[in-house]
BAKOLDREN-345706 format. One record per residue: residue number from 1; x, z negated, y negated of N, C-alpha, C in turn; residue in one letter. Coordinates in Angstrom, 2 decimals, decimal comma. Example, Ala and Ser with C-alpha at 12.3 -4.5 7.8 and 13.67 -1.06 7.14 Angstrom:
2
- num/n_c1/n_c3/n_c2/ca_c1/ca_c3/ca_c2/c_c1/c_c3/c_c2/residuo
- 1/13,19/-7,80/5,69/12,30/-7,80/4,50/13,20/-7,80/3,30/a
- 2/12,85/-7,08/2,25/13,67/-7,14/1,06/12,90/-7,87/-0,03/s
% end
This chain:
152
- num/n_c1/n_c3/n_c2/ca_c1/ca_c3/ca_c2/c_c1/c_c3/c_c2/residuo
- 1/0,84/0,00/1,19/0,00/0,00/0,00/0,88/0,00/-1,24/m
- 2/0,43/0,72/-2,21/1,16/0,81/-3,47/0,57/-0,10/-4,52/g
- 3/1,02/0,10/-5,72/0,52/-0,69/-6,85/-0,87/-0,23/-7,22/q
- 4/-1,71/-1,13/-7,69/-3,03/-0,72/-8,14/-2,92/0,27/-9,30/p
- 5/-3,69/1,32/-9,23/-3,70/2,32/-10,29/-2,58/3,34/-10,18/g
- 6/-1,77/3,25/-9,16/-0,67/4,19/-8,98/-1,10/5,24/-7,96/c
- 7/-1,15/6,49/-8,35/-1,65/7,57/-7,49/-0,78/7,80/-6,27/a
- 8/0,51/7,62/-6,40/1,41/7,89/-5,28/1,52/6,73/-4,33/t
- 9/1,14/5,55/-4,78/1,26/4,37/-3,94/2,67/3,80/-3,93/g
- 10/3,55/4,35/-4,75/4,92/3,86/-4,81/5,12/3,12/-6,13/i
- 11/5,57/1,91/-6,02/5,79/1,11/-7,23/7,03/1,62/-7,95/a
- 12/6,96/1,72/-9,27/8,10/2,15/-10,06/8,66/0,95/-10,81/r
- 13/9,94/0,88/-10,87/10,60/-0,20/-11,59/10,81/0,21/-13,03/l
- 14/10,58/-0,72/-13,92/10,88/-0,49/-15,33/12,16/-1,21/-15,67/r
- 15/13,08/-0,50/-16,25/14,35/-1,09/-16,66/14,29/-1,33/-18,15/v
- 16/14,52/-2,56/-18,53/14,52/-2,92/-19,95/15,95/-3,21/-20,35/i
- 17/16,42/-2,48/-21,33/17,78/-2,67/-21,80/17,81/-3,77/-22,85/s
- 18/18,67/-4,73/-22,63/18,82/-5,83/-23,58/20,00/-5,61/-24,51/t
- 19/20,74/-4,53/-24,27/21,91/-4,27/-25,09/23,13/-5,05/-24,67/g
- 20/23,05/-5,70/-23,50/24,16/-6,53/-23,05/25,44/-5,73/-22,88/e
- 21/25,32/-4,49/-22,44/26,51/-3,66/-22,26/27,27/-3,47/-23,55/g
- 22/26,54/-3,24/-24,63/27,20/-3,06/-25,93/27,77/-4,37/-26,43/r
- 23/27,07/-5,47/-26,14/27,58/-6,77/-26,56/28,84/-7,13/-25,80/q
- 24/28,90/-6,77/-24,50/30,06/-7,09/-23,70/31,28/-6,31/-24,16/q
- 25/31,06/-5,14/-24,72/32,18/-4,33/-25,18/32,99/-5,06/-26,24/a
- 26/32,33/-5,82/-27,09/33,03/-6,57/-28,12/33,22/-8,02/-27,75/t
- 27/32,42/-8,49/-26,79/32,47/-9,90/-26,41/31,72/-10,79/-27,37/g
- 28/31,09/-10,22/-28,37/30,39/-11,00/-29,39/28,90/-10,74/-29,30/d
- 29/28,08/-11,77/-28,99/26,63/-11,55/-28,88/25,98/-11,16/-30,20/p
- 30/26,68/-11,37/-31,32/26,13/-11,02/-32,62/26,48/-9,59/-33,01/r
- 31/27,17/-8,86/-32,14/27,69/-7,53/-32,49/26,62/-6,55/-32,92/a
- 32/25,41/-6,68/-32,43/24,35/-5,74/-32,76/23,53/-6,14/-33,97/l
- 33/23,78/-7,31/-34,51/22,95/-7,82/-35,60/23,55/-7,47/-36,94/m
- 34/22,71/-6,99/-37,89/23,23/-6,70/-39,23/23,48/-7,99/-40,00/p
- 35/24,38/-7,93/-40,93/24,65/-9,08/-41,77/25,57/-10,06/-41,09/g
- 36/25,95/-11,08/-41,80/26,84/-12,09/-41,26/26,02/-13,31/-40,91/d
- 37/25,63/-13,44/-39,64/24,76/-14,56/-39,28/25,54/-15,86/-39,13/i
- 38/26,87/-15,78/-39,05/27,65/-17,00/-38,91/27,59/-17,83/-40,18/s
- 39/27,39/-17,20/-41,32/27,30/-17,95/-42,57/25,85/-18,26/-42,94/s
- 40/24,91/-17,85/-42,08/23,50/-18,13/-42,34/22,81/-17,02/-43,10/g
- 41/23,55/-16,01/-43,58/22,95/-14,91/-44,33/22,40/-13,89/-43,33/a
- 42/21,14/-13,53/-43,48/20,52/-12,58/-42,57/20,40/-11,19/-43,19/l
- 43/20,77/-11,04/-44,44/20,67/-9,74/-45,10/21,95/-8,95/-44,89/m
- 44/21,82/-7,64/-44,75/23,02/-6,83/-44,58/23,80/-6,74/-45,87/p
- 45/25,07/-6,46/-45,75/25,89/-6,23/-46,92/25,92/-4,74/-47,21/s
- 46/25,72/-4,38/-48,47/25,70/-2,98/-48,87/27,11/-2,45/-49,14/f
- 47/28,13/-3,29/-49,02/29,48/-2,91/-49,42/29,98/-1,64/-48,72/a
- 48/29,61/-1,45/-47,46/30,08/-0,27/-46,73/29,45/1,03/-47,23/d
- 49/28,35/0,93/-47,96/27,69/2,13/-48,49/28,22/2,49/-49,88/a
- 50/29,14/1,70/-50,39/29,66/1,92/-51,75/31,14/2,29/-51,70/l
- 51/31,54/3,17/-52,60/32,95/3,47/-52,80/33,17/3,65/-54,29/s
- 52/34,41/3,51/-54,70/34,71/3,57/-56,13/35,68/4,72/-56,40/e
- 53/35,46/5,40/-57,51/36,40/6,44/-57,93/36,75/6,19/-59,40/n
- 54/37,46/7,11/-60,02/37,93/6,89/-61,40/36,78/6,85/-62,41/s
- 55/35,65/7,50/-62,11/34,53/7,52/-63,05/33,55/6,36/-62,87/q
- 56/33,47/5,83/-61,65/32,50/4,76/-61,40/32,34/4,50/-59,92/g
- 57/31,09/4,36/-59,48/30,79/4,00/-58,10/29,94/5,08/-57,44/t
- 58/30,22/5,33/-56,16/29,44/6,28/-55,38/28,64/5,49/-54,34/i
- 59/27,34/5,77/-54,28/26,44/5,09/-53,35/25,99/6,11/-52,29/i
- 60/26,10/5,72/-51,02/25,57/6,55/-49,93/24,13/6,11/-49,69/a
- 61/23,18/7,05/-49,84/21,77/6,72/-49,67/21,12/7,64/-48,66/i
- 62/19,99/7,20/-48,15/19,17/8,01/-47,26/17,76/8,02/-47,85/e
- 63/17,29/9,21/-48,21/16,04/9,36/-48,96/14,87/9,69/-48,04/v
- 64/13,76/9,01/-48,28/12,49/9,34/-47,65/11,58/9,87/-48,75/t
- 65/11,15/11,12/-48,61/10,26/11,72/-49,62/8,81/11,56/-49,18/t
- 66/7,89/11,68/-50,13/6,47/11,59/-49,83/6,03/10,18/-49,46/g
- 67/6,76/9,18/-49,93/6,41/7,78/-49,64/5,23/7,33/-50,50/a
- 68/4,65/6,22/-50,17/3,52/5,69/-50,96/3,98/5,17/-52,32/r
- 69/5,16/4,57/-52,34/5,70/4,00/-53,58/7,16/4,38/-53,72/n
- 70/7,63/4,41/-54,97/9,06/4,55/-55,22/9,69/3,20/-54,96/n
- 71/10,80/3,21/-54,21/11,42/1,93/-53,87/12,93/2,12/-53,64/r
- 72/13,70/1,30/-54,32/15,15/1,28/-54,14/15,65/-0,11/-54,48/f
- 73/16,44/-0,73/-53,65/16,82/-0,33/-52,31/15,68/-0,55/-51,32/p
- 74/15,57/0,31/-50,35/14,50/0,23/-49,36/15,11/0,01/-47,98/a
- 75/16,00/-0,96/-47,89/16,64/-1,28/-46,62/18,05/-0,75/-46,55/g
- 76/18,64/-0,96/-45,38/20,02/-0,56/-45,16/20,18/-0,11/-43,71/y
- 77/20,75/1,07/-43,50/21,01/1,59/-42,17/22,43/1,19/-41,80/n
- 78/22,55/0,22/-40,90/23,84/-0,34/-40,54/24,74/0,70/-39,88/v
- 79/24,18/1,57/-39,05/25,00/2,55/-38,32/25,44/3,70/-39,21/w
- 80/24,58/4,18/-40,07/24,96/5,27/-40,98/25,62/4,77/-42,25/r
- 81/25,50/3,46/-42,49/26,05/2,83/-43,70/25,47/3,48/-44,96/k
- 82/24,14/3,58/-44,96/23,42/4,14/-46,10/22,34/3,19/-46,56/t
- 83/22,04/3,24/-47,84/21,00/2,43/-48,44/19,74/3,28/-48,52/i
- 84/18,62/2,72/-48,11/17,36/3,45/-48,13/16,83/3,63/-49,54/g
- 85/16,19/4,77/-49,76/15,56/5,09/-51,04/14,28/5,84/-50,74/c
- 86/13,15/5,36/-51,21/11,87/6,01/-50,98/11,30/6,50/-52,30/q
- 87/10,88/7,77/-52,31/10,27/8,35/-53,51/8,95/9,02/-53,13/v
- 88/8,02/9,00/-54,06/6,71/9,62/-53,82/6,77/11,14/-53,92/t
- 89/7,73/11,64/-54,65/7,87/13,10/-54,84/8,24/13,78/-53,52/a
- 90/7,79/15,02/-53,38/8,16/15,82/-52,22/9,43/16,60/-52,50/l
- 91/10,11/17,00/-51,45/11,37/17,74/-51,60/11,10/19,22/-51,86/a
- 92/10,48/19,48/-53,00/10,15/20,85/-53,40/10,73/21,09/-54,79/i
- 93/11,52/22,14/-54,93/12,10/22,54/-56,22/12,86/21,42/-56,91/s
- 94/13,52/20,56/-56,15/14,34/19,50/-56,73/13,57/18,30/-57,26/g
- 95/12,26/18,23/-57,01/11,46/17,10/-57,51/11,95/15,77/-56,95/r
- 96/12,21/15,74/-55,65/12,65/14,49/-55,03/14,01/14,06/-55,58/a
- 97/14,92/15,01/-55,78/16,23/14,68/-56,34/16,10/14,09/-57,74/n
- 98/15,24/14,68/-58,56/15,02/14,14/-59,91/14,41/12,74/-59,84/r
- 99/13,50/12,52/-58,89/12,89/11,21/-58,73/13,92/10,17/-58,28/a
- 100/14,83/10,57/-57,39/15,88/9,66/-56,93/16,79/9,27/-58,10/v
- 101/17,22/10,24/-58,87/18,10/9,98/-60,02/17,40/9,05/-61,02/v
- 102/16,15/9,33/-61,32/15,39/8,49/-62,26/15,23/7,07/-61,72/t
- 103/14,88/6,94/-60,45/14,67/5,62/-59,84/15,95/4,79/-59,86/l
- 104/17,07/5,40/-59,49/18,33/4,66/-59,47/18,78/4,30/-60,89/i
- 105/18,55/5,20/-61,85/18,93/4,87/-63,23/18,09/3,73/-63,78/s
- 106/16,80/3,72/-63,48/15,94/2,61/-63,92/16,33/1,31/-63,23/e
- 107/16,64/1,39/-61,95/17,00/0,19/-61,20/18,25/-0,48/-61,77/y
- 108/19,25/0,35/-62,10/20,51/-0,19/-62,62/20,53/-0,33/-64,13/h
- 109/19,48/0,14/-64,80/19,42/0,01/-66,25/20,44/0,86/-66,98/g
- 110/20,68/2,05/-66,47/21,64/2,97/-67,10/20,92/4,28/-67,43/v
- 111/21,46/5,06/-68,36/20,83/6,35/-68,68/20,88/7,31/-67,50/p
- 112/19,90/8,19/-67,42/19,83/9,20/-66,36/21,09/10,07/-66,37/v
- 113/21,66/10,28/-67,54/22,85/11,14/-67,66/24,07/10,58/-66,94/s
- 114/24,08/9,29/-66,59/25,22/8,69/-65,89/25,11/8,81/-64,37/t
- 115/23,96/9,30/-63,88/23,72/9,43/-62,44/23,88/10,88/-62,03/i
- 116/24,66/11,13/-60,97/24,91/12,48/-60,48/24,82/12,50/-58,96/t
- 117/24,19/13,54/-58,42/24,21/13,73/-56,97/25,50/14,47/-56,64/i
- 118/26,42/13,78/-55,99/27,74/14,32/-55,67/27,68/15,19/-54,42/v
- 119/26,90/14,76/-53,43/26,78/15,50/-52,17/25,40/15,28/-51,58/a
- 120/24,89/16,29/-50,88/23,62/16,16/-50,19/22,40/16,53/-51,00/g
- 121/22,53/17,41/-51,96/21,39/17,78/-52,80/20,25/18,37/-51,98/a
- 122/20,56/19,00/-50,85/19,53/19,60/-50,00/19,37/18,84/-48,68/a
- 123/19,80/17,59/-48,66/19,76/16,78/-47,44/19,13/15,43/-47,76/d
- 124/18,63/14,75/-46,73/18,06/13,42/-46,97/19,15/12,37/-47,18/s
- 125/20,35/12,65/-46,66/21,48/11,74/-46,90/22,27/12,26/-48,09/r
- 126/22,43/11,43/-49,09/23,06/11,84/-50,34/24,15/10,86/-50,75/k
- 127/25,05/11,33/-51,58/26,04/10,48/-52,23/25,78/10,60/-53,72/r
- 128/25,47/9,45/-54,31/25,08/9,39/-55,72/26,18/8,68/-56,51/i
- 129/26,61/9,29/-57,60/27,63/8,69/-58,46/26,96/8,02/-59,65/s
- 130/27,38/6,79/-59,92/26,95/6,08/-61,13/28,19/5,90/-61,99/i
- 131/28,29/6,70/-63,02/29,47/6,66/-63,90/29,43/5,41/-64,77/n
- 132/30,61/4,79/-64,90/30,74/3,64/-65,79/30,38/2,30/-65,17/g
- 133/30,04/2,24/-63,89/29,73/0,97/-63,24/30,74/0,70/-62,12/m
- 134/31,24/-0,52/-62,05/32,18/-0,87/-60,99/31,44/-1,12/-59,69/t
- 135/32,16/-1,02/-58,59/31,59/-1,27/-57,27/31,04/-2,69/-57,18/k
- 136/31,76/-3,66/-57,72/31,32/-5,06/-57,67/30,01/-5,26/-58,42/d
- 137/29,87/-4,61/-59,57/28,65/-4,74/-60,36/27,45/-4,12/-59,63/h
- 138/27,66/-2,95/-59,05/26,60/-2,28/-58,30/26,20/-3,11/-57,08/v
- 139/27,20/-3,64/-56,36/26,94/-4,46/-55,18/26,16/-5,72/-55,54/l
- 140/26,55/-6,36/-56,62/25,84/-7,56/-57,07/24,38/-7,25/-57,39/e
- 141/24,16/-6,15/-58,06/22,80/-5,74/-58,43/21,95/-5,42/-57,20/r
- 142/22,54/-4,70/-56,24/21,83/-4,34/-55,02/21,45/-5,57/-54,20/l
- 143/22,39/-6,49/-54,04/22,11/-7,67/-53,23/21,10/-8,59/-53,90/e
- 144/21,14/-8,69/-55,22/20,14/-9,51/-55,90/18,76/-8,84/-55,84/s
- 145/18,74/-7,50/-55,87/17,49/-6,77/-55,77/16,83/-6,92/-54,41/g
- 146/17,62/-6,94/-53,35/17,05/-7,11/-52,00/16,52/-8,52/-51,82/m
- 147/17,20/-9,51/-52,40/16,72/-10,88/-52,24/15,45/-11,11/-53,04/s
- 148/15,29/-10,38/-54,16/14,07/-10,48/-54,95/12,96/-9,62/-54,36/d
- 149/13,34/-8,66/-53,47/12,41/-7,72/-52,84/11,63/-6,93/-53,91/n
- 150/12,38/-6,39/-54,88/11,75/-5,64/-55,98/11,39/-4,26/-55,54/k
- 151/10,31/-3,74/-56,08/9,91/-2,36/-55,88/9,94/-1,68/-57,22/e
- 152/10,36/-0,39/-57,20/10,50/0,36/-58,44/9,36/1,23/-58,72/g
% end
């Protein structure tokens, strides 16, 4: 006799992955968790998504278009090391790119002219330059914004 509701009468096993294999690779059970849980902080650090050049700071972002609300930062992708950005505009004729630039400029309180899309103008993953702002200042603003859970 098989399992009830099973047409073949053969029971199938379900394998549930707990991620132990990946944890064993590093030997650290916290290896899969974002943020530094040893210090009690559960929020991810945005530092890996930021780089600095001679003009200012470059932010790696991942854009979701057609969202219900404009929102930045809208999370953090630990594996891609990108900061989430959601805009209501659709990716048609550069509307979403303009919305991203406007949203980031409003969030950081800088003029739109200081924000430039350095890479990814036709992709959901972009690199955005904020001229005149240091990496530390941008990082401080991003982390305080996530703790306040602000929406733009």
